[in-house]
Backbone as a ProteinNet text record, in pm:
[ID]
protein_1_A
[PRIMARY]
MTRRLLLLFFLLPFAAVATPAPTVAITFDDLPFAAVPAEDDAQLEAMTARLLHSLQAEQVPAVGFVNEAKLTRDDTLDPRRVGLLRSWIRAGFELGNHTYSHPSLNRIPLDAFEADLLRGETVTRPLMQSEGKSLRWFRHPFLHQGATPEVRRAFQAFLAAHAYVVAPVTVNSAEWVFAAAYARALEQGDEAAARRIGAAYVPYMQTVFAQAEQLALDLFGRPIAHVLVLHANALNADYFDALAAMLRQRGYRFISLDEALKDSAYASPPGSSGVEGESWLEGWARQAGLRPPLPPPVPGFVTRWAGAAALRGY
[TERTIARY]
10229.5	10193.3	10188.3	10293.4	10329.2	10206	10213.9	10090.7	10101	10134.6	10126	9987.9	10023.6	9928.3	9818.5	9812.5	9708.5	9629.3	9691.5	9592.7	9548.7	9589.4	9487.3	9398.4	9422.8	9315.2	9182.5	9205.5	9066	9018.8	9149.8	9112	9077.5	9165.4	9116.9	8931.7	8889.4	8722.7	8654.9	8677.3	8608.5	8651.7	8782.3	8859.1	8769.6	8682.7	8610.8	8465.9	8424	8306.7	8331.7	8181.1	8175.9	8134.7	8213	8187.2	8018.1	8007	7820.9	7836.6	7726.8	7693.3	7717.1	7739.2	7752.7	7617.1	7634.2	7498.6	7532.8	7475.2	7522.1	7356	7392.2	7297.7	7310.9	7182.4	7192.6	7180.6	7237.8	7208.7	7203.2	7161.1	7118.9	7146.7	7279.5	7299.2	7231.2	7196.5	7152.8	7061.3	6911.4	6816.7	6780.4	6687.2	6623.7	6645.4	6806.7	6846.2	6966.4	7011.6	7139.4	7172.1	7300.9	7327.6	7243.7	7085.6	6984.4	7014.5	6952	7024.9	6919.9	6810.7	6774.8	6676	6626.7	6606.6	6460.2	6379.6	6238.6	6169.3	6038.3	5992.1	5914.2	5872.9	5820.7	5937.4	6095.3	6207.3	6203.9	6218.6	6297.7	6148.3	6054.5	5916.8	5916.9	5946.3	5992.9	6093.1	6216.7	6337.2	6307.2	6228.4	6200.4	6114.6	6009	5919.8	6016.1	6124.8	6165.3	6227.4	6330.7	6414.5	6343.8	6237	6158.2	6092.2	6045.8	6014.8	6125.1	6238	6375.9	6375.5	6354	6406.3	6295.4	6197.8	6056.1	6082	6079.3	6096	6150.9	6337	6425.4	6411.7	6295.9	6308.6	6390.3	6459.1	6572.2	6539.8	6569.2	6531.2	6647.4	6623	6718.6	6681.9	6785.2	6762.7	6827	6754.4	6801.8	6861	6940.8	7018.1	6949.7	6939.5	6851.7	6919.8	6968.1	7024.9	6855.2	6858.5	6739.1	6742.7	6880.4	6886.1	6835.2	6830.7	6785	6611.5	6593.4	6413.3	6380.4	6435.1	6432.1	6439.9	6346	6371.4	6336.6	6469.4	6492.2	6443	6491.7	6491.2	6364.2	6261.4	6105.3	6113.7	6048.9	6033.7	5966.8	5998.9	5909.6	5850.8	5704.7	5649.2	5623.3	5638.9	5661.3	5804.4	5906.4	6025.6	6017.5	5949.7	5921	5819.9	5750.5	5667.3	5738.4	5884.5	5993.3	5999	6029.2	6095.2	5964.6	5831.3	5715.5	5701.7	5721.6	5751.3	5847	5945.9	6037	5974.6	5911	5880.7	5724.6	5651.3	5529.5	5537.8	5705.4	5703	5784.8	5788.1	5871.1	5985.7	6044.7	6191	6220	6336.4	6353.2	6457.3	6436	6509.3	6618.4	6697.5	6852.1	6895.8	6961.3	6976.6	7161.8	7167.4	7273.1	7321.2	7319.7	7303.9	7243.7	7213.3	7146.1	7173.4	7303.9	7404	7495.8	7545	7629	7784.3	7819.4	7962.5	8033.4	8157.4	8276	8313.3	8265.6	8344.3	8508	8588.2	8679.4	8712.8	8639.3	8656	8587.4	8481	8415.2	8413.1	8401	8412.7	8306.1	8341.4	8214.2	8061.8	8092.8	7960.1	7881.1	7950.4	7887.4	7805.6	7932.4	7856.1	7727.9	7749.5	7624	7526.5	7526.5	7357.8	7352	7436.7	7399.7	7312.1	7331.6	7295.6	7158.7	7154.7	7022.4	6879.2	6977	6891.5	6846.6	6894.1	6848.5	6783.1	6721.8	6579.3	6511.5	6491	6365.1	6262.8	6289.6	6161.8	6155.6	6292.3	6286.8	6197.4	6258.2	6203.1	6041.9	6010.3	5888.5	5751.2	5836.2	5755	5791.5	5866.1	5922.6	5793.8	5794	5687.1	5572.2	5517.2	5353.6	5351.5	5469.3	5418.7	5470.7	5480.2	5536.9	5644.7	5743	5865.6	5976.4	6097.9	6158.9	6287.6	6342.5	6501.7	6575.9	6670.3	6773.7	6922.8	6927.8	7034.2	7098	7241.3	7322.9	7439.8	7453.5	7580.9	7650.3	7788.2	7861.2	7873	7876.1	7903.5	8041.6	8094.6	8219.7	8302.2	8209.9	8280.7	8372.9	8377	8432.2	8398.3	8496.1	8456.7	8483.8	8606.8	8659	8751.1	8870.1	9035.3	9108.6	9057.7	9094.5	9037.7	9092.1	9078	8938.5	8972.5	8936	8756.6	8763.3	8653.7	8552.9	8632.2	8543.7	8461	8547.5	8513.6	8390.9	8391.5	8302.1	8159.7	8145.5	8082.1	8014.9	8068	7995.3	7921.9	7958.7	7890.7	7729.7	7752.2	7681.6	7567.8	7599.5	7464.4	7411.8	7498.7	7424.5	7326.7	7364.7	7253.8	7144.2	7132.3	7025.8	7001.1	7008	6955.6	7014.8	7103.5	7212.1	7264.9	7248.1	7352.2	7408.8	7533.3	7630.2	7614	7531.5	7537.3	7667.5	7744.4	7905.6	7920.4	8020.7	8010.3	8151.5	8112.1	8242.3	8245.9	8173.9	8188.3	8146.6	8274.6	8272	8297.8	8251.5	8313.1	8286.5	8347.1	8333.1	8180.2	8104.9	7957.5	7900.5	7920.9	7877.3	7892.9	8062	8075	8036.6	8034.4	7933.4	7781	7734.8	7631.7	7615.7	7708.9	7723.2	7738.2	7837.7	7834.3	7687.8	7651.9	7498.8	7408.5	7399.9	7288.7	7329.3	7447.5	7499.9	7465.7	7498.4	7463.5	7343	7233.7	7077.6	7062.9	7091.5	7091	7108.9	7223.7	7263.5	7208.3	7111.7	7007.2	7057.6	7186.6	7285.5	7296.4	7156.9	7131	7198.5	7269.3	7386.2	7537	7550.1	7637.3	7551.8	7444.6	7416.5	7375.5	7349.9	7363.1	7485.6	7627.1	7757	7735.6	7750.2	7818.6	7743.2	7602.3	7528.7	7596.4	7613	7652.9	7807.9	7902.1	8029.9	8008.8	7874.8	7887.9	7872.7	7776.1	7802	7966.2	7967.6	8076.9	8216.6	8249.4	8277.2	8253.7	8151	8076.9	8150.6	8118.8	8177.2	8340.1	8407.9	8541.7	8555.2	8464.9	8471.7	8438	8330.6	8271.7	8435.2	8454.3	8593.9	8663.7	8678.4	8817.1	8790.5	8677.7	8585.8	8614	8547.7	8553.7	8649.7	8830.6	8918	8961	8929.7	9010.1	8951.5	8798.9	8730.9	8752	8815.4	8883.1	9021.3	9089.3	9237.3	9224.3	9114.1	9116.9	9042.5	8978.3	8840.6	8876.1	8889.6	8905.2	8778.9	8683.5	8523.5	8498.9	8404.7	8293.1	8210.2	8210.7	8139.5	7989	7926.9	7787.9	7828.8	7825.6	7896	7733.4	7817.1	7724.3	7772.7	7678.2	7708	7625.8	7705.2	7660	7623.2	7498.9	7427.6	7415.4	7399.5	7345	7142.1	7090.6	6950.9	6952.7	6976	7014.3	6934.9	6985.3	6891.4	6945.8	7100.8	7181.8	7135.8	7097.1	7060.6	6894.2	6864.4	6686.4	6651.8	6787.5	6756.9	6856.3	6920.6	7025.6	7060.6	6968.7	6986.7	6933.9	6849.8	6805.2	6938.5	7011.5	7112.5	7246.4	7246.5	7368.9	7285.4	7163.8	7098.9	7121.4	7108.3	7157.1	7280	7362.8	7536.6	7527.3	7472.4	7506.2	7449.3	7322.7	7289.9	7357.5	7440.9	7470.3	7630.9	7672.3	7761.7	7740.7	7593.7	7602.9	7526.3	7498.8	7474.9	7304.4	7291.9	7136	7142	6986.8	7040.9	6939.7	6998	6969.7	6910.9	6865.2	6867.6	6964	7003.2	7107.3	7121.2	7016.5	6975.2	7085	7085.9	7109.6	7220.3	7288.8	7394.8	7514	7452.7	7537.8	7529.7	7467.7	7467.3	7622.4	7680.9	7786.3	7885.9	7967.3	8057.8	8194.9	8220.6	8290.7	8285.9	8194	8130.2	8150.4	8214.5	8239.4	8408.9	8442.7	8572.3	8523.7	8629.9	8602.9	8658	8535.2	8621.1	8776.6	8880.3	8980.9	9011.1	9087.6	9117.9	9254.7	9292.4	9421.2	9447.7	9289.9	9379.1	9328.6	9311.1	9285.3	9110	9125.6	8975.3	8871.2	8774.5	8652.1	8664.2	8753.2	8783.5	8633.8	8599	8518.6	8565.6	8482.9	8520.4	8602.4	8593.6	8644.6	8809.7	8850.4	8959	9014.1	8951.7	8982	9051.2	8992.5	9046.3	9167.6	9150.9	9273	9405.3	9373.8	9474.2	9510.4	9446.6	9464.8	9527.3	9542.1	9557.2	9702.6	9758	9894.3	9844.7	9773.2	9727.5	9708.3	9777.5	9695.7	9586.7	9509.7	9377.9	9436	9344.8	9387	9321.9	9404.6	9371	9246.3	9127.7	9001.4	9001	8929.2	8914.9	8927.7	8994.9	8977.7	8847	8817.7	8711.4	8719.4	8596.6	8695.9	8692.5	8809.8	8835.7	8690.6	8605.3	8495.1	8431.2	8390.3	8309.9	8336.3	8461.7	8524.1	8518.9	8547.1	8519.8	8393.5	8286.8	8147.1	8124.3	8167	8157.7	8169.1	8311.6	8332.4	8372	8335.1	8431.6	8333.4	8248.3	8171.5	8280	8352.8	8462	8539.6	8536.6	8712.9	8650.3	8501.1	8440	8420.1	8395.7	8345.5	8226.4	8157	8041.6	8001.6
12874	12999.5	13031.9	13138.5	13222.1	13235.7	13267.5	13284.4	13408.2	13514.9	13665.1	13613.4	13531.2	13552.9	13500.4	13380.9	13320.8	13379.7	13480.7	13572.9	13696.3	13715.4	13815.1	13787.8	13614.8	13557.7	13561.9	13555.5	13557.9	13701.1	13820.6	13937.5	14029.2	14064	14114.8	14128.5	14038.3	14055.2	14129.9	14145.4	14208.5	14354.5	14372.3	14514	14673.3	14660.9	14751.8	14762.6	14636.9	14627.6	14673	14793	14851.3	14714.7	14723.4	14623.3	14656.6	14496.3	14447.7	14438.1	14459.2	14399.1	14277.8	14209.3	14049.2	13970.6	13839.4	13770.5	13611.8	13574.9	13445.8	13299.7	13211.6	13105	13020.1	12938	12865.5	12711.2	12609.3	12481.9	12381.9	12303.3	12202.9	12065.2	11988.1	11867.3	11756	11611.6	11499	11498.1	11529.8	11551	11410.5	11335.3	11469.1	11479.1	11432	11450.1	11438.9	11452	11443.9	11481.1	11425.2	11447.2	11525.3	11436.3	11464.1	11397.4	11413.8	11309.9	11190.9	11197.9	11031.7	11028.6	10939.3	10940.5	10858.7	10956.3	10935.9	10987.8	10959.3	11023.4	11173.4	11148	11306	11376.3	11331.4	11460.6	11484	11412.9	11445.5	11570.1	11531.5	11619.5	11745.1	11749.5	11845.7	11948.1	11859.8	11941.3	12018.7	11910.2	12001.6	12098	12095.8	12212.3	12322.2	12294.6	12434.7	12505.9	12394.3	12470	12564.6	12473.8	12564.8	12705.4	12702.4	12813.6	12921.9	12893.5	12986.7	13006.6	12926.7	12972.7	13050.9	12977.4	13100.9	13262.4	13235.2	13361.4	13477.3	13389.1	13460.3	13509.6	13463	13483.5	13413.2	13294	13241	13138.2	13127	13032.3	12925.9	12859.2	12744	12600.7	12540	12378.8	12296.6	12191.2	12066.3	11940.1	11918.3	11752.5	11647	11536.2	11455.7	11334.7	11235.4	11103.9	11010.1	10926.1	10882.4	10731	10690.4	10565.6	10598.4	10759	10809.4	10812.4	10740.6	10745.1	10601.3	10519.5	10362.1	10338.3	10256.1	10194.1	10065	9997.5	9805.6	9793.1	9895.3	9820.1	9895.9	9912.6	9983.8	10125.3	10168.3	10327	10362.5	10474.5	10480.9	10619	10628.9	10729.2	10831.2	10832.5	10934.3	10991.8	10986.2	11051.5	11077.3	11008.6	11099	11224.7	11208.1	11356.9	11439.7	11411.9	11501.3	11591.7	11493.4	11569.9	11635.7	11647.1	11674	11775.3	11785.7	11957.5	12035.5	12030	12109.4	12156.8	12088.6	12143.4	12212.2	12160.5	12242.4	12386.5	12410.2	12513.7	12583.8	12543.2	12684.3	12672	12482.4	12479.9	12397.4	12413.3	12312.4	12181.2	12070.3	11928.7	11886.8	11840.5	11810.4	11678.2	11622.8	11523.4	11503.8	11446	11397.3	11233.9	11196.4	11015.4	10959	10844.2	10788.5	10750.5	10663.9	10653.5	10681	10838.2	10895.8	10851.9	10833.6	10754.2	10855.7	10811.6	10927.6	10892.1	11014.1	10963	10908.6	10977.9	10952.7	10806.4	10709.7	10609.9	10450.4	10509.8	10403.8	10376.7	10289.7	10300.4	10367.5	10487.9	10593.6	10549.6	10372.3	10331.4	10277.7	10294.6	10241.6	10393.9	10428.3	10598.3	10634.3	10654.4	10680.9	10607.5	10460	10403.3	10420.7	10454.9	10504.6	10662.4	10747.5	10830.4	10855.5	10759	10715.7	10678.4	10596.6	10557.1	10659.6	10718.7	10872.5	10940.4	10932	10991.9	10924.1	10806.6	10726.1	10785.4	10840.3	10932.6	11057.9	11090.9	11250.7	11284.5	11253	11332.9	11284.8	11206	11179.6	11291.1	11302.6	11361.1	11508.2	11572.6	11723.2	11708.2	11601.8	11628.6	11673.4	11589.7	11574.2	11694	11784	11936.9	12065.2	12006.6	12065.3	12127.7	12063.9	12125.9	11995	12034.2	11955.3	11930.5	11775.5	11803.1	11814.9	11928.3	11974.7	11971.9	11965.4	12024.4	11886.8	11855.1	11750	11831.2	11775.6	11810.9	11703.8	11703.7	11586.9	11574.6	11452.5	11390.4	11418.1	11471.7	11509.7	11617	11644.9	11744.3	11645.9	11561.6	11498.1	11492.4	11522.9	11538.1	11442.8	11353.8	11228.1	11241.9	11128.7	11147.6	11155.8	11147.8	11176.6	11256.5	11357.8	11408	11348.1	11223.9	11136.1	11119.4	11066.4	11026.7	11178.7	11279.4	11402.6	11442.8	11436.9	11457.6	11331.8	11231.2	11118.9	11149.1	11204.4	11231.1	11342.5	11442.7	11592	11517.2	11457.2	11387.9	11340.2	11268.5	11199.2	11278.2	11389.1	11463.2	11562.9	11605.6	11697.5	11621.2	11448.3	11357.6	11338.5	11351.9	11348.2	11475	11600.6	11713.5	11767.1	11723.4	11775.5	11876.2	11967.8	12131.7	12062.2	12088	12079.3	12201.2	12161.2	12302.6	12287.8	12414.4	12443	12477.3	12466.6	12516.8	12629.6	12744	12833.9	12859.1	12838.2	12838.8	12705.8	12635.5	12506.5	12493.7	12437.6	12458.6	12307.6	12335.3	12234.1	12244.4	12330.6	12311.4	12146.1	12038.6	11938.8	11874.2	11914.1	11852.9	11949.6	12070.5	12121.1	12095.9	12043.2	11977.4	11853.8	11768.3	11623.9	11643.8	11724.9	11805.2	11821.4	11905.2	11959.5	11805.2	11789.3	11670.6	11520.1	11536.8	11432.5	11504.6	11644.8	11711	11673.5	11731.2	11719.9	11586.5	11433.5	11338.1	11297.4	11319	11296.7	11400.5	11480.9	11583.9	11681.4	11732.3	11798.4	12006.9	12048	12167.5	12269.9	12273	12366.6	12363.3	12234.9	12181.5	12247.3	12214.5	12221	12364.1	12465.2	12595.6	12651.3	12587	12623.4	12622.9	12532.9	12468	12565.8	12593	12659	12775.8	12854.1	12992.6	13005.5	12891.9	12886.2	12888.9	12827.2	12802.3	12959.5	13053	13195.5	13240.5	13239.6	13305.5	13240.4	13099.8	13011.3	13068.8	13076.6	13073.5	13182.5	13295.8	13444.7	13459.3	13362.9	13377.5	13316.6	13172	13105.2	13191.7	13266.1	13387	13520.6	13563.4	13661.5	13552.5	13454.9	13416.9	13400.3	13330.6	13344.1	13461.3	13552.7	13704.1	13735.4	13725.9	13752.6	13689.4	13535	13455.5	13530	13561.2	13581.5	13716.9	13818.4	13910.2	13942.5	13821.1	13807.9	13747	13713.3	13583.3	13720	13757.7	13861.9	13999.3	14026.9	14142.3	14248.3	14166.2	14198.3	14091.2	14122.2	14020.8	13959.7	13762.2	13702.7	13621.6	13605.5	13513.4	13407.4	13350.2	13246	13147.1	13056.2	12927.8	12849.8	12844.4	12794.3	12668.3	12556.7	12434.5	12423.3	12411.7	12359.6	12196.6	12166.5	12058.2	12016.2	11952.9	11948.4	11867.1	11966.4	11904.5	11979.1	11964.4	12006.8	12168.5	12132.2	12278	12355.9	12337.2	12470.8	12496.5	12391.5	12403.2	12501.3	12512.9	12610.2	12723	12736	12849.2	12901.3	12860.6	12902.7	13080.1	13093.7	13251	13337.7	13257.1	13316.8	13377.4	13236.1	13256.9	13364.6	13377.5	13474.8	13624.2	13642.2	13788.6	13822.3	13740.2	13768	13774.9	13722.8	13732.5	13833	13870.8	14012.3	14139	14114	14232.6	14221.8	14141.2	14146.8	14187.3	14248.1	14307.6	14229.7	14075.1	13985.5	13972.6	13957.4	13940.7	13783.1	13717.4	13570.7	13610.8	13521.3	13438.3	13353.1	13248.7	13166.8	13107.6	12969.1	12927.1	12990.5	12966.1	12999.3	13147.3	13225.7	13358.3	13345.3	13268.4	13286.6	13248.6	13077.2	13080.3	13192	13300.7	13376.1	13489.1	13437.4	13550.1	13500.2	13555.4	13535.9	13453.9	13472.1	13367.7	13238.3	13158.1	13029.9	13018.2	13118.2	13066.1	12966	13002.9	12945.4	12768.6	12708.9	12592.5	12533.3	12425.5	12434.2	12362.8	12389.5	12335.1	12209.4	12141.7	12000.1	11932.8	12021.2	11992.7	11880.3	11768.4	11671.9	11713.7	11789	11833.5	11798.1	11692.7	11633.7	11717.6	11762.1	11786.7	11925.5	11999.5	12168.2	12192.2	12337.5	12424.1	12435.2	12517.8	12573.1	12716.1	12754.4	12893.5	12837.6	12765.6	12663.8	12609.5	12552.1	12542.5	12622	12723.9	12820.2	12894	12868.7	12977.7	12890.9	12765.9	12656.4	12680.5	12704.4	12711.4	12828.9	12939.1	13065	13052.5	12962.5	12951.7	13011.9	12993.4	13088.7	12924.2	12954.3	12857.3	12897.8	12840	12857.3	12851.9	12948.2	12942.5	12847.3	12850.8	12661.9	12677.5	12620.7	12632.7	12679.5	12788.2	12807.9	12653.3	12702.3	12572.7	12562.7	12407.8	12421.6	12405.8	12477.4	12499.7	12345.3	12299.7	12190.6	12116.2	12161.6	12124.9	12117.3	12166.8	12092.8	11990.6	11978.1	11863.2	11707.3	11749.8	11660.9	11610.8	11689.5	11645.7	11561.7	11635.5	11566.2	11410	11363.3	11252.2	11189.3	11066.8	10976.4	11068.7	11112.1	11183	11305.6	11328.2	11455	11387.4	11269.1	11226.7	11154.2	11179.7	11102.2	11166.2	11297.8	11352.9	11376.4	11422.7	11440.5	11381.5
7971.5	7978.8	8121	8143.4	8250.7	8340.1	8470.1	8569.2	8545	8516.1	8486.1	8364.1	8231.5	8134.3	8166.9	8238.5	8299.1	8358.6	8468	8513.6	8417.4	8346.7	8268.9	8155.6	8123.7	8093.4	8180.4	8289.7	8365.2	8406.4	8392.6	8411	8324.5	8179.9	8070.6	8031.7	8039.4	7969.2	8080.7	8200.8	8339.3	8352.8	8286.1	8331.3	8335.7	8226.3	8199.8	8288.8	8377.5	8412.7	8542.2	8570.8	8650.9	8820.9	8946.1	9038.9	9057.1	9040.7	9092.8	9241.6	9285.9	9410.8	9429.4	9531.3	9537.6	9552.2	9457.5	9452.1	9485	9567.9	9586.4	9570.9	9502.5	9452.1	9580.3	9604.8	9749.3	9695	9725.6	9692.6	9836.6	9798.4	9915.3	9881.6	9901.6	9864.3	9963.8	9880.2	9989.5	10033.7	9947.3	9996.7	10012.5	10079.2	10169.3	10292.5	10344.9	10457.5	10510.3	10589.2	10585.1	10706.2	10841.3	10919.3	11055.2	11043.5	11144.7	11215.3	11332.1	11481.7	11479.7	11382.5	11368.8	11297.1	11195.9	11088	11088.4	11211.6	11227.9	11139	11118.6	11024.7	11063	11168.6	11194	11214	11291.2	11287.7	11138.5	11052.3	10917.9	10869.3	10869	10857.8	10926.7	11009	11124.1	11067.9	11039.7	11015.5	10877.2	10789.8	10622.8	10618.4	10766	10756.4	10823.1	10920.6	10904.1	10842	10748.9	10658.6	10548.9	10510.3	10405.8	10413.4	10585.2	10593	10626.5	10633.7	10652.1	10510.8	10430.3	10254.7	10239.3	10242.8	10164.5	10268.5	10401.3	10459.7	10419.1	10388.6	10340.9	10138.8	10106.2	9976.5	9908	9959.6	9868.2	9727.2	9652.7	9526.7	9526	9594	9666	9526.6	9524.8	9481.7	9548.9	9548.6	9635	9535.2	9591	9481.3	9587.9	9509.1	9577.9	9566.5	9717.4	9680.1	9697.2	9590.6	9617.8	9663.3	9752.9	9819.9	9946.9	9935.6	10104.5	10123.8	9997.4	9953.6	10034.5	10066.8	10090.3	10196.1	10262.4	10436.9	10391.3	10468.5	10434.7	10285.3	10189.7	10076.3	9965.1	10045.2	10016.9	9991.8	9875	9920.4	10000.3	10036	10129.5	10101.8	10134.4	10059.7	10187.6	10260.9	10345.4	10334.6	10267.8	10234.3	10105.5	10031.5	9922.8	9897.7	10040.9	10041.4	10085.2	10140.1	10209.1	10049.6	9947.6	9815.6	9753	9763	9729.2	9790.6	9924.4	9992	9960.6	9865.2	9856.7	9715.3	9631.2	9490.1	9518.2	9628	9634.4	9714.6	9762.2	9862	9731.2	9635.7	9520.7	9479.4	9506.5	9515.5	9375	9355.3	9209.8	9264.6	9260.2	9239.5	9177.3	9213.1	9091.2	9112.1	9028	9070.9	9101.5	9214.2	9307	9295.4	9208.5	9207.3	9285.1	9274.5	9372.4	9487.3	9529.4	9613.9	9635.3	9609.1	9598.6	9612.6	9514.7	9445.4	9409.3	9384.2	9342.4	9211.6	9130.9	8969.1	8980.4	9080	9104.9	9093	9206.1	9255.9	9173.9	9080.3	9004	8863.8	8787.1	8628.8	8572.7	8477	8437.6	8413.7	8372.7	8314.1	8422	8554.5	8672.9	8748.1	8752.3	8766.2	8667.8	8569.1	8494.5	8472.8	8521.5	8568.3	8719.8	8787	8958.3	8891.8	8862.1	8790.2	8730.1	8651.1	8598.8	8697.3	8761.8	8880.7	9011.5	8976.1	9100.9	9041.3	8939.6	8908.5	8853.4	8939.7	8903.9	8989.8	9082.2	9167.5	9147.2	9102.5	9124.3	9020.3	8879.8	8744.6	8738.9	8777.3	8723.6	8881.4	8977	9079	9038.7	8975.3	8945.5	8821.1	8717.6	8592.6	8657.3	8726.1	8803.9	8848.9	8883.9	8972.6	8795.1	8711.5	8567.6	8570.1	8615.7	8623	8590.4	8536.9	8484.9	8550.8	8558.4	8592.2	8516.7	8542.2	8482.4	8519.5	8681.3	8737.4	8803.6	8768.5	8804.8	8886	9034.8	9101.6	9154.7	9109	9146.9	9250.6	9321.3	9466	9522.1	9585.6	9670.4	9598.4	9481.6	9357.5	9299.3	9278.5	9225.5	9036.9	8966	8851.3	8740.1	8812.3	8727.1	8724.8	8686.4	8714.8	8620.2	8520	8425.3	8252	8216.5	8126.6	8027.8	7983.2	7903.1	7988.1	8112.3	8211.5	8214.5	8198.8	8256	8078.3	7959.4	7821.3	7812.7	7867.6	7818.3	7942.1	8018.6	8136.6	8054	8071.5	7960.5	7856	7791.1	7710.8	7726.3	7807.1	7864.2	7943.4	8043.4	8071.4	7946.5	7863.1	7732.6	7673	7630.1	7583	7646.5	7814.2	7862.4	7972.6	7830.7	7890.1	8046.7	8118.7	8229	8185.8	8339.8	8314.5	8437.1	8485.6	8561.8	8701.7	8824.5	8926.5	8947.8	8958.5	8998.5	9143.1	9223	9361.1	9353.1	9443.9	9421.4	9573.4	9649.5	9781.4	9878.9	9906	9946.1	10104	10212.5	10339	10456.3	10558	10632.7	10696.2	10636	10707.3	10792	10689.2	10741.1	10851	10868.6	10955.3	11137.8	11117.9	11191	11207.5	11120.5	11102.3	11220.3	11151.3	11247.8	11374.7	11423.1	11557.3	11608.4	11576	11614.9	11630.3	11501.9	11517.9	11616.6	11639.5	11793.4	11880.9	11919.8	11999.1	12049.1	11976.9	11992.5	12039.2	11946.3	11953.8	12152.9	12177.3	12314	12439.6	12374.9	12461.5	12523.5	12483.2	12537	12426.8	12441	12404.6	12418.8	12551.2	12540.4	12466.6	12445.3	12328	12159.9	12176.1	12039.2	12002.9	12107.5	12117.8	12078.7	12114.4	12133.5	12001.1	11925.9	11785.5	11697.3	11719.8	11646.1	11611.2	11761.5	11737.8	11680	11644.7	11570.5	11435.2	11441.4	11245.9	11173.5	11179	11098.5	11131	11206.9	11200.6	11115.9	11128.1	11020.2	10884.4	10835.5	10751.4	10656.5	10756.6	10738.2	10682.4	10753.5	10705	10574.6	10546.1	10459	10329.7	10311.8	10220	10225.9	10315.5	10302.3	10241.6	10210.9	10161.2	10038.3	9967.6	9860.1	9779.8	9856.8	9781.6	9753.7	9850.9	9814.2	9667.1	9666.1	9572.5	9396.5	9463.2	9297.2	9292.2	9378.7	9323.4	9233.7	9336.7	9232.4	9119.9	9098.3	8961.6	8826.1	8895.3	8788.3	8820.8	8945.5	8927.5	8983.9	9010.6	9075.3	9148.2	9228.6	9292.1	9159.4	9209.2	9126.4	9145.3	9085.4	9175.2	9192	9304.5	9404.8	9381.6	9421	9410.3	9573.1	9648.3	9760.9	9824.5	9866.8	9859.3	10040.6	10034.3	10186.3	10158.2	10310.9	10327.8	10417.3	10353.6	10430.7	10523.1	10655	10787.1	10908.4	11055.1	11126.4	11150.2	11117	11158.9	11086.5	10963.4	10854.2	10875.9	10906.2	10936.4	11035.7	11156.2	11270.4	11247.5	11172.8	11153.6	11020.1	10899.3	10802.6	10811.3	10895.3	10916.9	10930.3	11026.8	11091.9	10967.4	10922.2	10805.5	10685.9	10649.5	10568.4	10595.5	10750.8	10783.2	10768.2	10791.1	10779.5	10632.2	10553.3	10377.8	10346.6	10421.4	10367	10404.8	10538.4	10600.4	10510.2	10459	10349.2	10227.6	10231.2	10106	9952.5	10040	9945.9	9901.4	9782.5	9703.7	9680.7	9743.7	9701	9552.2	9426.7	9299.1	9270.7	9202.6	9151.1	9061.4	9069.3	8994.7	8844.4	8800.6	8672.4	8588	8715.6	8752	8729.7	8853.1	8896	8753	8686.1	8575.3	8433.4	8461	8347.8	8339.4	8470.2	8506.5	8402.6	8389.3	8236.6	8315.4	8444.1	8522.2	8495.5	8448.6	8408.6	8302.1	8182.7	8088.8	8066.8	8190.2	8212.4	8254.4	8171.5	8227.6	8338.8	8433.3	8576.9	8588.5	8657.2	8681	8679.5	8595.8	8626.8	8687.4	8733.4	8877.8	8937.5	8931.5	9005.3	9172.2	9207.2	9361.3	9364.2	9438.7	9517	9534.3	9554.3	9621.2	9602.3	9554.9	9517.1	9448.8	9478.8	9463.7	9288.3	9178.4	9110.3	9093	9185.4	9221.7	9254.2	9371.1	9365	9243.1	9153.3	9058	8957.5	8921	8858.3	8884	9061.1	9089.4	9061.4	9093.4	9058.1	8872.1	8789.9	8654	8608.4	8740.6	8694.4	8800.4	8841.7	8910.2	9046.2	9091.3	9254.1	9313	9418.7	9507.9	9589.3	9630.3	9744.5	9853.3	9953.5	10067.9	10137.4	10263.1	10330.2	10391.3	10385.2	10466	10575.6	10633.7	10807.2	10870.5	10983.8	11077.7	11127.8	11169.8	11252.4	11386.7	11451.9	11625.4	11667.2	11736.1	11825	11904	11947.5	12024	11903.5	11837	11677.1	11640.9	11585.9	11527.9	11617.2	11797.9	11865.1	11874.3	11880.8	11919	11768.6	11608.8	11489.8	11507.7	11599.8	11626.4	11482.2	11455.2	11294.7	11178.7	11183.1	11077.6	11056.9	11154	11059.4	10963	10987.4	10887.3	10710	10738	10644.3	10508.3	10527.3	10377.2	10373.2	10282.1	10281.1	10117.2
[MASK]
++++++++++++++++++++++++++++++++++++++++++++++++++++++++++++++++++++++++++++++++++++++++++++++++++++++++++++++++++++++++++++++++++++++++++++++++++++++++++++++++++++++++++++++++++++++++++++++++++++++++++++++++++++++++++++++++++++++++++++++++++++++++++++++++++++++++++++++++++++++++++++++++++++++++++++++++++++++++++

């Protein structure tokens, strides 16, 4: 199929639709925490409280994705860390499964990955049920969906059999590099550096969204309901309000993940180009013969503060 025909495949269903206002669903990976200055219970509870307060104040219907390995300390389940998840639920937010230990489906056998996923619902599922909710969302670690079509198909069948719905991502970023840098600056007591990193975060994310918006227009001829992935960290606990203000200034309305997936764009299957860690939007672009733009560069001083964490991925 030619590039022109592929583009028509995406554009024709939407040609007669009036341009809607932009919307975005907010999701957080690696609960109960990621890239925090220290794994001290009091600090984790304070960070979680600040983040949840910001989400409630901004009226954001977020979903948080859990790695249950982080609920243990010295191989023992830590009640205070479980309490962090309970705080999310009682604040009105939903939890999803992000596997137990955050492995890559592209790197380990399918049966091992499926076992890790099931281990990752041991605490979260009954916790959700105790609050009258169900566990239904799944997010692939690293956004790796499987290295072969056979693995992808088999895993999709596994998810369906366990009543999971995949949570896509259309807006991905190097937010985790900023978070690692911010955590390190706080840990070293350098408040000026932390403020500088935080001040650079929102302008960076504005560029990320501008690129995603343009790519959606190139593919669908209209804004789509985006899904943003962030992480539960000190950076977002302190700067989510500024991020939300930037998004509102760009015209965004915050919606639930359920509402986002009603967008007909998600009827298109995610791309399978083999490029690891790409968002669904980037995968769709490659299917249509487009090359996604390079991500905006992270400022050098942020990368230096992040150190080795900037090379590890999230």
